[in-house]
DRENMARSE-98815 format. One line per 4 residues: their letters; for each residue y, x, z of C-alpha. Coordinates in Angstrom, 3 decimals, m for minus. Each point is the difference from the previous one (the first is absolute). Example, Ala and Ser with C-alpha at 12.3 -4.5 7.8 and 13.67 -1.06 7.14 Angstrom:
BEGIN
as> m4.500 12.300 7.800 | 3.440 1.370 m0.660
END
This chain:
BEGIN
mikg> m106.607 m62.215 m8.727 | 2.484 0.192 2.897 | 1.367 3.307 m1.262 | 0.517 m1.514 m3.444
vnkr> 1.861 m3.013 1.431 | 2.238 2.217 2.114 | 0.782 2.113 m3.032 | 0.955 m3.047 m2.057
igly> 2.211 m1.348 2.848 | 1.715 3.376 0.314 | 0.733 0.101 m3.716 | 1.354 m3.551 0.160
vlav> 2.357 0.835 2.888 | 1.301 3.051 m1.821 | 0.627 m2.078 m3.105 | 1.908 m2.639 1.972
lalt> 2.102 2.642 1.727 | 0.820 1.595 m3.330 | 1.058 m3.339 m1.459 | 2.193 m0.883 3.013
gcer> 1.754 3.367 m0.132 | m0.723 0.943 3.606 | 1.726 3.289 0.761 | m0.730 0.243 3.705
cqdd> m3.625 m0.698 0.765 | m0.558 2.714 2.579 | 0.740 m0.371 3.673 | 1.881 3.307 0.148
vppc> 2.672 m1.117 m2.487 | 2.961 m1.754 1.726 | 1.311 m3.319 m1.335 | 3.019 m0.036 m2.262
stpd> 3.066 m0.075 2.261 | 2.901 m0.012 m2.468 | 0.684 m2.067 m3.131 | m0.967 2.774 m2.403
cspa> m2.708 1.431 2.278 | 2.016 3.150 0.759 | m0.835 1.739 3.304 | 1.463 m1.730 3.052
atpy> 2.530 1.839 2.143 | m1.322 1.574 3.192 | 1.212 m1.516 3.284 | 2.183 2.412 1.977
tlei> m0.695 0.230 3.727 | 3.275 0.409 1.874 | m0.535 1.468 3.444 | 2.287 m1.651 2.549
ppff> 1.026 2.607 2.613 | m0.610 m0.554 3.717 | 2.577 m2.306 1.650 | 1.273 m1.220 m3.398
ppmd> m0.170 m3.706 m0.921 | m1.920 m1.156 m3.085 | 1.888 0.314 m3.281 | 0.808 m3.226 m1.812
iped> m1.171 0.726 m3.552 | 0.660 m2.718 m2.622 | m3.095 m1.837 m1.185 | 1.095 0.412 m3.616
nplt> 0.366 3.782 0.332 | m2.912 1.467 1.961 | m0.195 3.771 0.298 | m2.340 1.747 m2.429
vegv> m0.653 3.686 m0.581 | 1.060 m0.303 m3.623 | 3.069 m2.096 0.828 | 1.210 2.450 2.635
elgr> m0.395 2.986 m2.321 | 1.745 m1.860 m2.810 | 2.800 m0.809 2.431 | 0.388 3.659 0.897
llfw> 0.281 0.926 m3.680 | 2.632 m2.691 m0.527 | 1.942 0.901 3.165 | 0.475 3.501 m1.406
ekel> 0.342 m1.087 m3.654 | 3.361 1.135 m1.440 | m0.501 m2.084 m3.139 | 1.012 m2.959 2.143
sidg> 3.598 1.252 m0.212 | 2.110 m0.431 m3.103 | 0.332 3.729 m0.747 | m3.339 1.125 1.447
smsc> 1.659 1.998 2.763 | m0.775 m2.049 3.129 | m2.908 m1.637 1.756 | m0.182 m2.029 3.188
gsch> m0.887 3.257 1.703 | 3.288 1.581 m1.079 | 1.773 m1.888 2.802 | m2.904 0.060 2.456
lpqa> m0.918 3.644 0.510 | m3.101 1.052 1.976 | 1.863 2.695 1.944 | 2.464 m2.657 1.182
afad> m2.800 m2.356 1.081 | 0.427 m1.799 m3.321 | 3.713 m0.610 0.574 | 2.996 1.557 m1.792
pnty> 1.727 2.977 1.686 | 3.183 m0.908 m1.883 | 2.423 m2.526 1.443 | m0.300 m2.102 m3.159
stgv> m2.572 0.330 m2.755 | 1.314 0.849 m3.459 | m1.328 m2.125 m2.861 | m0.725 1.028 m3.575
ngaq> 3.573 m0.742 m1.069 | 1.534 1.967 2.853 | 0.799 m3.211 1.860 | m0.431 m0.273 3.748
girn> m0.569 m2.960 2.251 | 1.480 m0.588 3.425 | m3.139 0.341 2.100 | m2.388 2.760 0.946
amal> m3.566 m0.313 m1.363 | m2.330 m1.173 2.761 | m3.096 1.990 0.947 | m3.326 m1.320 m1.315
inig> m1.993 0.110 3.226 | m2.549 m2.648 1.014 | 1.806 m2.521 m2.178 | m3.172 m2.014 m0.388
wapn> 0.854 m1.425 3.433 | 3.613 m0.862 m0.843 | 0.825 m3.733 m0.326 | 2.978 0.619 m2.317
yfwd> 1.528 2.754 m2.119 | 3.325 1.724 m0.735 | 2.649 0.558 2.666 | 1.227 m3.571 m0.437
grgl> m3.447 m1.617 m0.191 | 0.393 m1.486 m3.468 | m3.557 1.002 m0.932 | m2.494 m2.399 1.526
tlee> m3.124 1.776 m1.265 | m0.807 3.577 m0.842 | m0.859 m1.006 m3.560 | 3.398 m1.683 m0.343
qile> 1.818 3.044 1.352 | m1.643 2.312 m2.532 | 1.320 m1.981 m2.955 | 3.673 0.714 0.704
pveh> 0.547 3.801 m0.253 | m1.480 0.401 m3.507 | 2.592 m2.146 m1.757 | 2.891 0.412 2.451
pdem> 2.918 1.624 m1.901 | 0.771 2.362 2.892 | m3.599 1.152 0.307 | m2.569 0.360 m2.803
alpw> 1.883 m2.343 m2.389 | m2.992 m0.882 m2.190 | m0.522 m3.635 m1.050 | m3.445 m1.139 1.044
seav> m0.814 m1.066 m3.548 | 0.398 3.589 m1.172 | m1.772 1.409 3.047 | m3.030 m2.174 m0.719
drlq> 0.036 0.976 m3.686 | m0.036 3.683 0.910 | m3.011 m0.475 2.239 | m1.795 m2.226 m2.512
nsst> 0.451 2.570 m2.766 | m1.073 2.982 2.086 | m3.366 1.650 m0.525 | m1.137 m0.429 3.603
ypel> 1.552 m2.967 1.773 | m1.608 m2.933 m1.862 | m3.477 1.144 0.994 | 1.091 0.619 3.591
fqva> 1.464 m3.506 0.269 | m3.158 m1.429 m1.557 | m2.175 1.611 2.656 | 2.355 m0.785 2.904
faed> 0.867 m3.596 m0.915 | m2.346 m0.997 m2.850 | 3.060 m0.683 m2.131 | 0.715 1.297 m3.495
litk> 3.654 m1.022 0.072 | 2.210 2.035 2.340 | 2.731 m1.962 1.771 | 2.728 0.921 2.457
elva> m1.815 m2.061 2.619 | m3.146 2.137 m0.389 | 2.099 3.164 0.212 | 1.521 m1.252 3.246
kaia> m3.435 m0.935 1.342 | m1.384 3.468 m0.697 | 2.922 1.810 1.620 | m0.171 m2.374 2.971
qflr> m3.672 0.846 0.472 | 0.862 3.687 0.076 | 2.882 m0.460 2.441 | m2.194 m1.987 2.393
tmvs> m2.280 3.012 0.353 | 2.921 2.206 1.106 | m0.789 m0.221 3.697 | 1.504 2.375 2.542
adsk> m1.907 0.055 3.299 | m0.671 3.617 0.938 | 3.188 1.235 1.652 | m0.131 1.833 3.306
fdqw> 0.851 m3.300 1.677 | m3.002 m1.673 m1.685 | m2.241 2.862 1.061 | 1.301 m0.364 3.556
rrge> m0.666 m3.728 m0.036 | m3.556 0.755 m1.131 | m0.436 2.529 2.821 | m0.205 2.993 m2.342
tqlt> 3.026 1.969 1.236 | 2.729 0.065 2.633 | 3.744 m0.478 m0.235 | 2.177 2.714 1.483
deef> 2.078 m0.821 3.069 | 3.092 m0.225 m2.201 | m1.700 m2.294 m2.521 | m1.372 m2.281 2.703
agye> 3.399 m0.193 1.674 | 1.417 m1.040 m3.370 | m2.722 m2.625 m0.327 | 0.982 m1.468 3.369
iflr> 3.650 m0.086 m1.087 | m1.119 m1.743 m3.199 | m1.579 m2.765 2.092 | 2.829 m0.554 2.502
eggd> 2.998 m2.329 m0.115 | 3.250 1.732 m0.827 | 3.170 0.306 2.044 | 1.135 0.685 3.531
pett> m1.453 m2.675 2.314 | 3.371 m0.233 1.764 | 1.756 m1.126 m3.183 | m2.861 m1.288 m2.158
pgge> m2.272 m2.815 1.232 | m3.542 1.358 0.022 | 1.168 3.486 m1.012 | m2.462 2.830 0.625
fggd> 1.740 2.949 m1.677 | m2.460 m0.395 m2.853 | 0.235 0.052 m3.782 | m0.504 m3.721 m0.717
cfhc> m2.153 1.094 m2.960 | m2.955 m2.234 0.774 | 1.881 m3.234 m0.682 | 0.128 0.629 m3.753
hgea> m2.490 2.839 m0.456 | m2.745 m1.071 2.372 | m3.614 1.131 0.009 | m1.420 m3.406 m0.945
glqf> m2.602 0.731 m2.628 | 1.246 3.616 0.090 | 2.456 m0.767 m2.784 | 3.135 1.052 1.949
sdyl> 1.963 m2.795 m1.675 | 0.357 m3.699 0.651 | 0.993 m0.456 m3.684 | 2.846 m2.288 1.098
frnn> 3.573 0.097 m1.297 | 2.518 1.402 2.436 | 3.610 1.134 0.173 | m0.193 3.281 1.880
glds> 3.727 0.475 0.418 | 0.828 2.212 m2.943 | 3.089 m1.861 m1.254 | 2.442 m2.706 1.007
tfaa> 0.260 m1.589 m3.468 | m2.559 m0.427 m2.779 | 1.803 m0.646 m3.266 | m1.507 3.122 m1.604
dpgh> m3.563 m1.024 0.848 | m0.727 m3.299 1.755 | m3.670 0.877 0.513 | m2.430 m2.852 0.618
aavs> 2.832 m2.543 m0.287 | m0.013 0.530 m3.775 | m3.601 m1.234 m0.034 | 0.096 m2.716 2.638
gnpl> 3.484 m1.297 m0.778 | 0.651 m0.178 3.744 | 3.181 1.767 1.213 | m1.739 0.628 3.317
dsgk> m2.253 2.466 m1.855 | 2.957 2.150 m1.073 | m0.551 3.687 0.650 | m3.669 m0.514 0.810
fktp> m2.630 2.235 m1.573 | m3.744 0.337 0.424 | m1.212 2.171 2.851 | m1.662 3.074 m1.551
tlrn> m3.098 1.595 1.457 | 0.442 3.071 2.176 | m3.203 1.552 m1.311 | 0.783 3.368 m1.577
valt> 3.651 m0.560 0.918 | 0.573 3.742 0.378 | m0.765 0.343 m3.736 | 1.951 m2.941 m1.401
apym> 3.652 1.055 0.373 | 2.615 m1.186 m0.788 | m0.047 m3.043 2.240 | 1.192 m3.622 m0.011
hdgr> 0.129 m2.316 m3.008 | 2.825 2.034 m1.499 | m1.209 3.445 1.029 | 3.130 0.698 2.038
fttl> m1.711 2.136 2.659 | m1.655 3.272 m0.968 | m1.685 0.942 3.285 | m1.894 m1.695 2.802
eevi> 2.632 1.340 2.360 | 2.630 m2.066 m1.828 | m2.221 m3.081 0.159 | m0.547 0.329 3.751
ghyn> 3.699 0.683 0.433 | 0.814 m3.268 m1.753 | m2.255 m2.053 2.254 | 1.158 1.908 3.059
sggv> 3.573 m1.055 m0.777 | m0.927 m3.677 m0.094 | 1.024 m0.482 m3.618 | 2.871 m1.885 m1.602
psat> 0.789 m3.566 1.074 | m0.217 m2.837 m2.526 | m0.750 m3.715 m0.109 | m3.680 0.568 m0.812
vdaf> m0.801 3.183 1.926 | m3.452 m0.067 1.570 | m0.261 m1.063 3.626 | m1.974 3.144 0.821
mkvs> 2.884 2.275 m0.980 | 2.004 1.115 3.030 | 3.392 m0.433 m1.702 | 1.820 m1.444 3.011
tggl> m1.716 1.851 2.841 | 0.550 3.641 m0.845 | m3.024 0.659 m2.175 | m3.355 1.425 1.025
qlsp> 1.549 2.775 2.092 | m2.823 2.452 m0.676 | 0.647 3.540 1.149 | m0.276 2.893 m2.475
vqqt> m3.374 0.888 1.523 | m1.257 m3.562 m0.402 | 1.138 m0.087 m3.612 | m1.905 3.215 m0.664
qlia> m3.106 m1.449 1.662 | 0.223 m3.174 m2.072 | 0.252 2.005 m3.216 | m3.010 2.071 1.077
flht> m1.985 m3.228 0.283 | 1.146 m1.189 m3.417 | m1.397 3.214 m1.477 | m3.450 m0.974 1.325
ltdt> 0.037 m2.817 m2.598 | m0.170 2.536 m2.851 | m3.245 m0.202 m1.973 | m0.351 2.933 m2.388
sfts> m3.498 m1.090 m1.032 | 1.690 m3.068 m1.492 | 2.672 1.866 m1.922 | m2.482 2.560 m1.349
npaf> m2.851 m2.407 m0.743 | m1.241 0.912 m3.498 | m0.815 m3.664 m0.689 | 3.732 m0.782 0.018
qdph> 1.269 2.886 m2.137 | 1.045 0.034 m3.666 | m3.195 m0.011 m2.136 | 1.738 0.686 m3.309
END
């Protein structure tokens, strides 16, 4: 009798389940996580290197495996330029630490800007973007180059149509964002996810900090110069015959940039390029540009916002001279006290240290290369 009752109950349960359309009645089937029950994107675990601070990742754009890979495809996608000849990677080359070895990048129409393309290194930790800081988020920064007439010159409406009508991208966006309709905001989110994974933290200096190698005597001497105040103590208050580098390129968080806007004594007037003043509207910001990271600096020539220096020797020579006086020149520049006054040997030692910031595992990482 009991067996018969159990059998009838079992048949009743099956009938009810069939009528209610239950599609997931087994414990090993995950719940539906997207509106159309497509597979959910896989969370991406970003490893924060030793001595680095946490990365501030937007809540509305968490890293996922599928989003990062989609971002890499889009970063190298030439169909995001009007004539299909350029991608984001065209101006951010791996061998140049994802900077441009040309003074100015050339756009699809042969036009050139007035600034050198910045290196894409650890930019997930940056609080602002572009030399003048007009980009407040990484997602916002990504939106500009695609439609800029001097760069990729493709209206976003057409860029989105190209992706929507492709044979591959709609499905990739569906998996990464659970969205059928591709938008420029989703494109920017995907590329931003990819760029946040581009972490450089395995230079010789990093290995030394982790106790895995030793600096040479010349490199360590350069490191000490890097950390000392500049100038002759007889003419410069607090001078220690150092390089003054640490003020703007300090080790805090191992980013080698304070990300602040500074006038480092390049010019006396700023009509050609006012720098951060064009964003802030404050004349006191004239000639100020964002401090770039020194990571991989030996690979990212030419230097300065306008690419005016082609070698590290020229860069050190500029700072050693004290720079050019102006109304907004940075207080750390030794314009009025004779410059840093580093000897030729000290300059060579400082450059030797800067080379310890080169991370070839970053530039050759297959996860960052062109997948097309």
